C-alpha positions in Angstrom: 0.0 0.0 0.1 1.7 3.1 -1.3 1.4 6.3 0.8 0.8 8.2 -2.6 -2.5 6.3 -2.7 -3.8 8.7 0.0 -2.6 12.0 -1.8 -4.9 14.8 -2.8 -4.4 18.3 -4.1 -5.3 21.0 -1.7 -5.1 24.6 -2.3 -3.5 26.4 0.5 -6.4 29.0 1.0 -8.6 26.2 2.0 -6.8 25.6 5.3 -8.8 27.2 8.0 -6.6 29.7 9.9 -9.3 30.8 12.5 -12.2 29.1 14.2 -15.8 30.3 13.2 -17.5 32.6 15.8 -20.3 30.0 16.3 -18.9 26.4 16.6 -21.8 24.7 15.2 -22.2 26.8 12.1 -19.4 25.0 10.2 -20.5 23.0 7.2 -21.0 19.2 7.3 -20.3 16.9 4.5 -22.3 13.7 5.0 -20.9 10.7 3.2 -22.6 7.3 2.9 -19.8 4.7 3.4 -21.7 2.0 1.4 -22.6 4.0 -1.7 -20.4 7.2 -1.7 -23.3 9.3 -1.8 -22.7 12.9 -0.6 -24.7 15.5 1.1 -24.0 19.0 2.1 -25.3 20.3 5.4 -24.4 22.4 8.3 -23.1 20.8 11.6 -26.2 21.6 13.4 -28.1 19.3 11.2 -26.3 16.2 12.7 -29.2 15.9 14.9 -31.3 14.5 11.8 -28.7 11.9 11.5 -28.8 10.5 15.1 -31.3 8.0 16.4 -32.5 7.3 19.9 -30.5 4.5 21.4 -27.2 5.6 19.3 -24.2 6.1 21.5 -22.0 9.1 20.7 -18.6 8.9 21.9 -16.5 11.9 22.7 -12.8 12.4 23.9 -12.8 14.5 27.0 -8.9 15.2 26.9 -8.0 18.7 27.6 -5.1 20.5 25.6 -2.4 22.0 27.8 -0.8 25.3 26.8 2.3 23.2 25.9 4.4 25.7 24.1 6.9 27.5 26.2 9.5 30.4 25.1 12.6 30.5 27.2 16.2 31.5 27.2 19.3 29.5 27.8 21.1 30.5 31.0 24.3 32.0 30.5 24.0 32.9 26.7 20.3 34.2 26.8 19.8 32.4 23.4 16.3 31.9 22.7 14.8 28.5 23.0 11.3 27.0 22.3 9.9 24.0 23.9 6.8 21.8 23.2 5.7 19.4 26.1 4.9 16.2 24.7 4.6 13.5 27.6 4.8 13.7 31.3 7.0 11.1 32.6 7.6 11.6 36.4 9.0 13.9 39.0 8.2 16.8 36.8 10.2 15.3 34.0 8.7 15.8 30.4 9.5 14.5 27.2 9.8 17.6 24.9 10.4 18.9 21.4 13.0 21.7 21.6 14.0 24.2 18.9 16.8 24.7 18.2 17.8 21.3 19.5 21.5 21.9 19.2 21.4 24.6 22.1 19.9 22.0 24.4 22.6 19.5 25.1 22.1 17.5 28.5 23.0 19.7 31.4 21.5 22.9 29.8 19.4 25.0 31.8 16.4 27.1 30.4 14.7 29.9 32.1 11.0 30.7 31.4 9.2 33.7 32.6 12.3 35.4 34.1 13.0 32.3 36.3 9.4 31.4 37.5 10.1 28.1 35.7 13.5 26.5 35.1 14.1 23.4 32.9 17.2 21.1 32.9 18.0 19.0 29.8 18.6 15.6 31.2 19.2 13.5 27.9 18.3 13.1 24.4 15.9 10.2 23.4 14.5 8.9 20.2 13.4 11.4 17.4 15.9 13.9 19.0 13.4 14.8 21.8 14.8 15.9 25.0 13.9 14.9 28.6 13.6 18.0 30.8 13.2 18.3 34.4 11.4 21.4 35.6 12.0 23.3 38.9 9.4 25.8 40.1 7.5 26.9 43.3 3.8 26.5 43.4 1.5 24.5 41.0 3.0 23.4 37.6 -0.4 23.7 35.9 -1.0 27.3 37.0 2.7 28.3 36.0 1.9 26.6 32.5 -1.3 28.4 32.2 0.5 31.8 32.9 3.6 31.0 30.7 2.4 28.6 27.9 0.8 29.0 24.6 -1.6 26.7 22.8 0.4 24.3 20.6 -1.4 25.1 17.4 -0.5 22.7 14.4 2.2 24.0 12.0 -0.2 24.7 9.2 -2.0 27.4 11.4 -0.1 30.6 11.0 -2.7 33.0 12.7 -2.4 33.8 16.5 -5.4 32.3 18.4 -7.3 35.2 20.2 -9.0 32.8 22.7 -7.1 29.8 24.2 -10.7 28.1 24.6 -11.5 27.9 21.0 -8.7 25.1 20.8 -10.5 23.1 23.4 -13.8 21.2 23.1 -16.7 22.4 25.4 -16.5 19.1 27.2 -12.6 19.1 27.7 -11.8 17.8 31.3 -8.5 16.1 31.8 -5.2 17.8 30.9 -2.7 16.1 28.9 -3.0 16.7 25.1 -0.7 18.4 22.8 -3.2 18.8 20.2 -7.1 19.0 20.3 -9.5 16.3 19.3 -10.7 18.7 16.6 -13.9 16.8 15.5 -15.4 17.8 18.9 -14.8 21.6 18.4 -17.9 21.8 16.4 -20.2 20.9 19.4 -21.8 23.5 21.6 -23.2 22.6 25.1 -26.6 23.5 23.6 -26.1 21.0 20.7 -25.1 18.4 23.1 -28.2 18.9 25.4 -30.4 18.5 22.2 -28.4 15.2 21.4 -29.1 13.9 24.9 -33.0 14.9 24.7 -33.3 13.0 21.6 -32.4 9.8 23.6 -28.8 9.4 22.4 -26.5 8.3 25.0 -23.2 10.2 25.3 -20.1 8.1 26.3 -16.7 9.9 27.4 -13.5 8.4 26.9 -9.9 10.1 27.2 -7.1 9.7 24.8 -4.3 12.4 25.2 -3.5 13.4 21.8 0.3 13.5 20.8 1.8 15.6 18.2 2.6 12.5 16.2 -1.1 13.2 14.9 0.4 15.7 12.5 3.6 13.9 11.5 3.5 13.0 7.8 4.0 9.4 7.0 7.6 9.5 5.6 7.8 5.9 4.2 6.6 4.9 0.7 5.1 1.6 1.9 2.4 2.5 4.4 2.9 -0.8 6.4 6.4 0.4 7.4 5.0 3.5 9.3 5.6 3.3 13.1 2.7 5.1 14.9 3.4 7.2 18.0 2.1 6.1 21.3 -1.0 7.8 23.1 -2.4 7.3 26.6 -6.2 6.5 26.9 -8.8 5.6 29.5 -12.1 4.1 29.1 -14.3 4.3 32.3 -16.8 1.5 33.3 -19.7 3.8 32.7 -18.7 4.7 29.1 -18.0 0.9 28.6 -21.4 -0.1 29.9 -23.1 2.6 27.5 -21.2 1.6 24.5 -21.6 -2.4 25.2 -25.5 -1.6 25.7 -25.9 0.2 22.3 -24.0 -2.6 20.5 -26.1 -5.5 22.4 -29.3 -3.6 21.4 -28.3 -3.1 17.8 -27.7 0.6 17.8 -24.9 2.5 16.4 -21.7 3.5 18.2 -20.7 6.9 16.6 -17.4 8.1 17.4 -16.7 12.0 17.5 -13.1 12.0 16.1 -10.4 9.7 15.0 -9.0 9.9 18.6 -12.1 8.4 20.1 -12.0 5.8 17.2 -8.4 4.8 18.2 -9.4 4.4 21.8 -12.3 2.3 21.3 -10.6 0.0 18.7 -7.7 -0.3 21.0 -9.6 -0.9 24.1 -12.3 -3.6 22.9 -11.9 -7.3 22.9 -12.4 -9.3 19.6 -16.2 -9.0 20.0 -16.1 -5.4 20.3 -17.0 -5.5 23.9 -15.3 -3.0 26.4 -14.5 -2.8 30.1 -12.8 -0.3 32.1 -9.4 0.0 30.9 -6.3 2.2 30.5 -3.0 2.0 28.6 -1.0 3.2 25.7 -2.0 2.7 22.1 0.0 2.6 18.9 -3.0 1.3 16.9 -2.6 2.1 13.1 -5.8 1.8 11.3 -5.6 1.7 7.3 -7.7 0.0 4.6 -8.3 -3.5 5.3 -8.9 -3.1 8.9 -12.0 -4.7 10.3 -13.8 -2.3 12.8 -14.8 -4.0 16.0 -16.8 -1.2 17.8 -17.7 1.9 15.8 -20.4 2.1 13.0 -20.0 5.9 12.0 -17.7 8.6 12.6 -17.8 12.5 13.0 -14.5 13.9 11.9 -12.6 16.8 10.1 -10.9 17.0 6.7 -7.4 15.6 7.2 -4.0 16.2 5.7 -2.8 14.5 2.5 -0.9 11.2 3.1 -1.6 11.3 6.8 -2.5 8.2 9.0 -5.9 10.1 9.7 -6.8 10.1 5.9 -5.9 6.2 6.1 -8.1 5.8 9.0 -11.1 7.3 7.3 -10.4 5.5 4.2 -10.5 2.1 6.3 -14.1 3.1 7.3 -15.5 4.5 4.2 -13.2 3.1 1.4 -10.3 5.0 -0.2 -12.2 5.8 -3.5 -15.3 7.1 -1.6 -13.0 9.3 0.7 -10.8 10.6 -2.0 -14.0 11.4 -4.0 -15.4 13.2 -1.2 -12.3 15.1 -0.4 -12.3 16.4 -4.2 -15.7 17.5 -3.8 -14.9 19.4 -0.6 -12.1 21.2 -2.5 -14.5 22.0 -5.3 -17.1 23.3 -2.9 -14.5 25.3 -0.9 -14.9 23.5 2.3 -12.4 24.6 5.1 -9.8 22.0 5.9 -8.0 20.8 8.9 -8.3 21.7 12.8 -10.4 24.7 12.4 -12.1 23.6 9.4 -15.5 21.9 8.5 -16.8 18.5 9.5 -17.7 15.2 7.7 -20.2 12.7 9.1 -19.4 9.1 7.8 -22.6 7.0 8.0 
């Protein structure tokens, strides 16, 4: 399977740089995974595609303001850090720019010394393990000094940090937002509940590997990054009930999808569970849990386009993306949505 099989032409002006004022007013392309038939709607219309008894699965992870700008102690050289994974004892795996200025033993000062990081070692991919020293509560300091780690294709400054969070974000830990969920407002979720649709919350802390392009020609040679997930007993019960009663499980986002497909047994049943997943879903994969998917439009040749193609078929997906380009849909994190039914 060649990575070029998942390429499509995208004009740069269709990459959304800013979130819409009203989250739920984004456009919604509805794709029938069996026929390839396409409908053009608005996100609020998602209600007419949901049925009582369906289970909507959302990822309640919260993006941390993980981008920090500091100076190297001694030379005052500027250094940018992106927090990727919390290890232990205030040690984080980080991405550092420029890396050559961050050899083991280097100390980096943030906010005029409110926070100081010491580089411990260089690990795989050139990432650095950094131990942080501070007084007070780390999360509060991060909130004061950090910036939202927007994807590299977004060049505009984000005016309101909350617009890169879902309205149901709860648990700190992501370096990127589960963007399919950005379209929901609290009011829309209330309407979903009133219809008799169950809402199950899972957690997957999204890593920056989400944005990494696939750099190998043969898709099967690609190594997925690992991400931490949690499924509560309450969520497992709701999802299992929907499956047993013949209702649909609808994932909001590729992150919810990867969580469910990682955590389920071979019969598609779930129980309380947590762990790390490196699941890579591409065409040929047999889904155990999800029946439908709400998602955004993803980067060409990305693992996310491959996941969507596994659910709806590569030809259907690429044809839909072609239509989205022609109809000038907005792409990527702050862009429009797709419902694969």
